[in-house]
N, C-alpha and C positions, 0 to 999 in steps of 0.2 A: 424574534419578532412577535410581539404580542398581538392578541385581537385588537387591542386599542390601536396599535400601530397600523393595522391594516385598515381600520375604520377611517383614519384621518388622511388617507391617500385620495387625492382628487382624481376621479376616474378618467377625465379627459386630458390630464397633464401628460407631458412627454417625459419628464424628469422628476425625481424626488431628490431632497437633500437633507442632510443632518446638520442643523445650524450649530449643534454643540459638538460636532466631531472634531477629532483631534489629527486626522490623517491629511488635512489640506483640502482646498476647494476642489481640485480636480478628482480626487478620490471620493469625496463626500457627495458630489453630484452624480447620480446614477440613473439609468433608465427605469422609468416607472414600471415597464412591462416585467421586469425582474420579479416584481411583487404580486403579479397576476394570479399565480397558482401556488398553493402550499401543500406540502406533504410531511408525513410523519418519518423522522429518520432516527436511526439507532446510533448512539455515541456513548462510549464508555459504559455500556451496559444500561443505558437509559434512553427512553424515546422523547423526541422533541418536535414541536411543530416548526417547520422551516419553509422559507420560500423554495420552490422547486428549482429555481435556477441559482442555487447557492454557490455553484462552482464559479460562474463568471464573477459573482460578488467577491468571493474570497481571492481570486486572482487579481481583480481590480485593486484590492487593498495590499495584498501580501505577495504579489507576483507568483513565482513557482512555489507554492506552499506545500505541494506534494511532489516531492523530488526523489525518484526511485534510483537505487543503485543495485545492479545486478552483479553478484560476486561469484567467481568461479575460482576454486582451489584445485588446480590440476596436479596430476601425479608427476608430471614433468614439465620443464619449461617449454618443450617443443609441442605439447599437447594444446588443444583448443577445445573449448566447451560449446558444442553445436546446439545444445538445448537452450542455453541462456541467450545465445546469440539469436536464436529464433524467437524467444519470447521478448527480447529487447526490442526487435523490430515491431512485433505485433502491438506492443504497449506504447508506442511513441505518440500515438493520437490521444492517449489518455492522460499522460502526465510527462514531466521532464524526466527523461531516463538516460542512464549511462551504464556501460559495462566495463568491468575491470577484471583482469585475470591474473592469478598468482599460481605458484606451485607449492607443494608441500614442503619444499626445500627453502623457501624464503624465510627470511627472519620475521618472526611472528610480530614483534614490535613494530616493524616497518609496515607490515600489512595493516595493523590495527591503526597506526597513526595515518596512513594514507586514506583509509575509510572514514575516519573522523573528520579529517580536514576537507573531504568531499561534501560534508554537511548534509547527508541525505536525511529525509523524513522517514523512508521506507528502505529497508535493505533485504534483498532476497538472495539466499544462498542455495546452490544446487549440491545436493549431498550424495556421496557415494562412500563405498566401503573404505576407499584410500584417503578420504579427506574428512570424514565425519569428526574424528578426534580433534583435529586441528580447527575445523570450522566451529565446533562447540567452545573451544577456548577463546576464539576471536569473538564470538557472539557474547560470551559472559563478559569480557572486557568492554566491548563497545557498549552494551547495555548499561554498565555501571558508570560509563563516562560520557554519553551521548544520548539525548532524548530522541528516541526513534522507534519505529515498529520493526520487528524482525520477523521474517517469514522464511520457512524452510520447505523445500521440495526435493523430489528425486527419491530413488529406489531405497536409499538407506533410512529414510524416515516415513515414507508414505504408508507402509504396512504396519507401523506402530505409532501412528500420529498421537493418539491419546497418551501413551506412555511417554513420549517426548515431552509433552506439555506438563505432565505430572512431575517429571523428573528434573525438568529444566525451566525454572521460573523466568528466565530470562528470554525465552522464546515465546513469541506472541501468537503466531500462526503456523500451521502446517498445512500444505496443500497436497492432496492425493489425486492421482487420475491423470487425465489428459491435460497437461498444462496449457497447451495451445488454446484450450477452451476455458479452463477455469482461472488461469492466472489474469487475463483481461477482466474476467467478470469479478474477480476479487478486488482489483483495483477500483473498479467501477462502483463497488459497494462497500469499500472499506470504512467509509464514514456513514453508511446506510444500513441496509438489511442484509447482514452477514449470513442469515440462515437460508438466504437463497443461493448461495455459492456452493455448487456441487463439489464434494470432496474436501470441503474446508473443516479444519478442527481449530476451534478458538475457545477462550475463556468467557464465561458470562455468569455473573451473580455468584462468584465463588465456585462454580462448577465448570465442567469442560463439555462443550458441544461438539458432536461429530456429525456432520452433514453427510449423508450418504452420497456415494458417487453415482454418476449417471453413466449409462452406456451410450457412446457416440458412434453412430453407423457411418456418419459423414466423414469425409477426409478432412483433417484439420486444415484451417486457412493457411496459405503459404504467404509469408511477407515478401518473398522474392518474385 
């Protein structure tokens, strides 16, 4: 939205409309108050001026445009991943989210197919010593066959986040530290100011940025 676009909005109107829009009348007529405030947001390593209420605007046009899939690859079928269940609950107010669990003994092609068929925009993997090899294989295949962002977390990647991004070009983000705090913050800023996310490692302008972790003295919020 350009400065020219801001200038033509009638201050006392309740709605604005795009008469040349292609999404249909219901989607092209939107509340004027969505355009009241503007902010600078970071996207694909560039900063753009955007209306502050960009989230309801995008949902109005595209529905669940930010669809998160939390993936656990457990050591055995009888195991469950408490960490991802915890994060899945905490993030439900931020985006459409779902949790799937597999084991390292599952057929890798079936796992990759299931994940792609879910059509997520963001895929989060919990990484441990027993699943890191298979997790990276899955990530490599998915990135080559599906347009999405992949974020890794867990003890097997947190201590070497920069090395992970340097070695594996198909990984977009690594989160270190207290996921109960950092993961919701990451989702809230994934299309905005990534440098504000504690413990996040990401790519920018051909380099790798490592945001320092914060020390949290409070007890992490419980979703239960």
